C-alpha positions in Angstrom: 122.8 103.9 74.0 120.2 101.5 73.8 118.7 99.5 77.2 116.9 96.4 77.5 115.1 95.7 80.5 113.9 92.4 81.8 111.8 92.3 84.6 110.7 96.4 83.7 107.3 96.0 85.1 108.9 95.1 88.7 110.1 96.8 91.9 113.2 97.2 90.5 113.0 97.2 87.1 110.7 100.2 87.4 113.2 102.8 89.8 115.6 101.3 87.0 113.6 102.7 83.8 113.3 106.1 85.8 116.9 106.8 86.3 117.8 105.6 82.9 115.2 108.2 81.0 116.5 110.9 83.8 119.9 110.2 82.3 118.8 112.4 78.9 120.9 109.5 76.4 119.1 106.2 76.7 117.0 104.8 74.8 114.7 102.0 77.1 112.9 98.4 76.2 111.4 96.7 78.1 110.0 92.7 79.0 107.3 92.1 80.0 104.9 88.8 80.6 101.0 89.2 79.6 100.1 88.8 83.6 102.1 91.0 84.6 100.6 93.7 87.1 101.9 97.5 85.4 101.2 99.8 87.2 104.8 100.2 88.8 105.4 101.7 84.9 102.1 103.4 84.0 104.2 107.1 84.7 106.6 106.3 81.8 105.1 103.8 79.2 104.9 106.9 77.0 108.6 107.2 76.9 109.3 103.7 76.9 108.8 100.7 74.4 107.4 97.5 75.8 108.0 93.9 74.1 105.1 90.7 76.0 107.7 88.3 76.1 107.8 85.4 78.6 111.6 84.9 78.6 111.0 81.2 79.0 110.4 80.6 75.5 114.0 80.8 73.8 112.0 82.1 70.4 110.3 84.8 71.6 113.6 85.9 73.4 115.4 85.8 70.5 113.6 87.7 68.6 113.3 90.9 71.1 116.6 90.5 71.2 116.5 90.5 67.4 114.1 93.4 67.3 115.6 96.0 69.8 119.5 95.4 69.6 120.7 96.1 72.8 123.8 97.8 73.7 123.2 97.3 77.3 121.0 94.7 79.2 119.8 94.6 83.0 118.9 90.5 83.3 116.1 91.5 86.6 113.3 89.3 85.7 113.0 86.3 88.2 110.9 84.2 90.7 112.4 86.9 93.3 110.6 85.9 96.7 112.3 83.4 98.8 108.8 81.5 100.4 107.5 81.0 97.3 110.6 79.1 96.2 109.7 76.7 99.2 106.1 76.2 97.8 106.9 75.7 93.9 111.0 75.0 94.0 110.7 73.9 90.4 109.3 76.6 88.9 111.4 79.2 90.8 114.5 76.9 89.5 113.1 76.9 85.7 112.5 80.6 85.5 115.6 81.9 86.8 117.7 79.6 85.0 116.2 78.7 82.0 115.1 82.6 81.5 118.8 83.5 81.6 120.1 80.9 79.5 117.6 81.6 76.9 119.0 85.5 77.2 122.5 84.7 76.5 122.0 82.2 73.8 119.8 84.8 71.5 122.5 87.6 72.1 124.7 85.1 71.0 122.3 83.6 67.9 122.0 87.4 67.1 125.6 88.1 67.4 124.7 91.6 68.9 127.8 93.0 71.1 125.8 94.5 74.5 126.9 94.3 78.5 124.2 92.2 79.8 124.5 92.9 83.9 122.6 89.3 86.2 121.3 90.5 88.9 122.4 87.9 91.3 121.4 88.1 95.2 123.0 87.5 98.8 120.9 84.4 99.2 123.4 82.9 96.9 125.7 83.1 100.7 123.4 81.5 102.3 124.7 79.5 105.7 127.0 82.6 107.0 129.8 81.6 109.8 130.0 84.5 112.4 133.6 84.4 111.7 133.2 85.1 107.9 131.5 89.1 108.4 131.3 91.1 107.0 130.3 89.0 103.3 132.4 89.4 100.9 132.8 88.0 97.5 135.2 85.2 97.9 132.8 84.1 100.9 131.3 80.4 99.5 127.9 79.6 98.5 125.7 77.8 101.1 122.7 78.6 99.5 119.3 77.4 101.8 116.4 78.2 99.4 115.8 77.0 96.1 115.8 81.0 95.2 119.7 81.0 96.6 120.2 77.9 94.6 118.9 79.1 91.4 120.9 82.4 92.0 123.9 80.6 92.2 123.1 78.7 89.1 122.9 81.9 87.2 125.6 84.0 88.9 127.9 80.5 87.5 126.4 80.8 84.6 127.2 84.4 83.8 130.8 83.4 84.4 130.3 80.4 81.8 129.7 82.2 79.5 131.7 85.2 79.6 134.8 82.1 80.4 133.5 80.4 77.6 132.6 83.4 74.8 133.7 86.4 75.9 130.8 88.1 76.6 131.0 91.4 78.4 128.8 89.9 81.6 128.9 91.5 84.8 127.0 89.3 87.8 126.4 91.3 90.8 124.9 90.2 93.9 122.4 92.9 95.6 121.8 92.8 99.1 118.0 93.9 100.3 117.0 96.7 99.0 113.6 98.2 99.6 111.5 101.3 99.5 108.6 102.7 97.4 107.0 99.9 95.1 108.3 97.3 97.1 105.7 94.5 97.1 103.9 93.5 100.0 105.2 89.9 100.3 108.7 91.2 101.4 109.4 91.9 105.6 109.8 95.9 105.3 106.6 96.6 103.0 104.6 94.2 104.4 105.2 96.0 107.7 104.4 99.5 106.5 101.4 98.2 104.5 99.7 97.1 108.0 100.9 100.5 109.4 98.6 102.2 106.9 95.6 99.8 106.8 95.7 100.1 111.0 96.2 103.5 110.4 92.7 104.2 108.0 90.8 101.8 110.3 91.1 98.7 107.9 92.6 96.4 110.5 92.8 96.3 114.1 95.9 97.8 115.6 97.9 94.4 115.3 101.1 93.8 113.3 102.0 90.4 112.2 105.3 89.5 111.8 107.7 86.8 111.2 110.9 85.9 112.3 112.4 89.9 114.0 115.8 88.8 114.8 117.3 87.7 111.3 119.8 90.0 110.6 119.4 92.0 106.6 121.3 94.3 105.3 119.0 97.2 103.9 119.9 99.9 100.6 117.2 102.2 99.2 116.1 100.9 95.4 117.1 104.2 94.4 120.6 103.6 95.1 120.7 100.4 93.8 119.7 100.9 90.6 122.4 103.3 90.1 124.4 100.3 91.0 123.4 98.5 88.2 123.8 101.3 86.0 127.5 102.1 86.9 128.3 97.4 87.1 128.1 98.2 83.5 129.6 101.3 83.1 132.5 100.8 85.0 132.3 97.1 85.7 134.7 94.9 85.2 133.5 92.1 82.5 133.3 88.4 84.5 133.7 89.9 87.8 131.5 89.7 90.6 130.4 92.6 92.6 128.5 92.8 96.3 126.3 96.2 96.0 125.4 96.9 99.7 125.4 99.5 102.8 127.1 97.4 104.4 125.3 98.1 107.9 123.0 95.6 109.0 119.6 96.1 110.5 117.7 93.3 112.6 114.1 93.1 111.0 113.2 94.0 114.6 114.5 97.4 114.5 113.0 98.1 111.0 110.1 97.4 112.2 110.3 99.6 115.6 111.2 102.6 112.6 107.9 101.8 111.1 106.1 102.6 114.3 108.1 104.9 115.2 106.7 107.2 112.2 102.5 106.3 113.2 100.8 107.6 116.2 99.0 104.8 116.3 99.6 102.1 119.8 99.9 98.8 117.7 100.9 95.4 119.3 103.3 92.9 117.7 102.2 89.1 117.4 103.8 86.8 115.7 102.4 84.5 112.7 103.9 81.0 112.8 102.9 81.2 108.7 105.5 83.9 108.5 108.0 81.6 109.6 110.1 80.0 106.6 111.8 76.4 107.0 115.4 77.4 107.0 116.0 81.2 107.3 119.5 83.2 106.8 119.8 84.9 109.9 123.2 87.4 109.1 123.3 89.0 106.4 125.7 92.1 106.5 128.1 92.5 103.2 131.1 94.6 102.0 130.7 96.1 98.4 134.1 97.8 99.0 135.5 95.4 95.8 132.8 97.7 93.9 133.0 101.1 95.4 136.4 101.0 94.7 135.8 100.4 91.1 133.1 102.6 90.0 133.0 105.3 93.4 129.2 104.5 93.7 128.1 105.2 97.3 124.8 104.9 98.6 123.0 108.1 99.2 119.6 107.8 100.9 119.3 107.3 104.4 117.5 104.2 105.6 115.3 106.3 107.8 114.5 107.9 105.0 113.4 104.8 103.0 111.6 103.8 105.3 109.2 107.3 105.5 109.1 106.8 101.4 107.9 103.1 101.9 105.6 103.9 104.6 104.1 107.4 102.4 103.6 105.2 99.8 100.7 102.4 101.5 99.2 105.5 102.6 98.1 106.5 99.4 97.5 102.9 98.6 95.3 101.5 101.3 
């Protein structure tokens, strides 16, 4: 099986590449941009075939699809940092929406019969009312960030291309996922990096935080990529699936877990610059639909995820 991963050098893309390689019967291909950082895949670079391609370039995208002729496409490439979407809303929309249109059109133009996963996000739900928990796929989409709007557009484009051209497209709405290699702009990884720096004496024993009251549903990235694989093997084309643990954690609880893994006495301070213009306060999902269809279950306990994440930063700071 020939699998193409857009965004292969990223956090999730690198873990997915590892998982597919370990299956033993998958050839892995990946798209990267010239300015992409490749350290996440250096240990497997000799096992995969990489193509330099800006997915916003329709001609370049078609050329890659023509060369690879994939059986599976995992479309992970995106501007995925929510706060950045307020700083650069137009770039977020262009990157996330146009890149996906280019991918779909390349597959159509080359007449390739393949299965495509569109990696959506729980940020599509945005404003969730207390009586709507846990969040199911039928919940209204009320995105409250430019990023959330871009992911809704990707989601609906996936549905539209399925309906218009009968393409095998499965949309996944992943809730928060974390683990080793998570970028340090994301809360869990940022907390872990700050603690590792404090332990090494590289910064004063103060950890700076944003909104600790927000509730998030966390899954280990290594469980998440199994779900992405199963979405195309056992999922139904045209459908949308939540992927989540079903358990919500306040970010304050997440920080407490990480602090409990360190012997240092650390003070907590709120940094106003880390607060968002509008924040999704409550994201706790229901993955029953996906679990029933595929048999997937998250296996890695959240404290283990946090421990591995902290160890990742301890090795790097």
